[in-house]
C-alpha angles and dihedrals in degrees: 000000000000091000090054092064105098100201108085093202092055091048089052093049091050091047089052091052090049090050088049089062088075088083119058099336090173090061093053129074125008130278115255126221139207115026090356096055109142093035129095131214123220124189116231142173105019096338094281098092124068133201112208112200145161128213120223099199099186091057100032089235127143115205114205103209101178144353125196151097124314103231107160115217094016126112088230092056108130093230092052089048093049091050090050091051090052093048090050088048091236086128120040117243118237 
């Protein structure tokens, strides 16, 4: 998903935010609810893009589930896409 973002500067900003999750990922982003319970959402690159991630505490692993634009009501909305990935079991539920 990150590679699909055409603007190199935006990709770099998102990658920096992802790298920043290495320190205190549970204190960043906000917990999600509903189908995305167990995941967190972190704003990136001018507040339009979101990084949806899950923390596996026992392994100290952060799973990035989706990256994209928040566009409420659109089929390309990152939350709608993340829910679809979970339903299709392309991303493991918590």
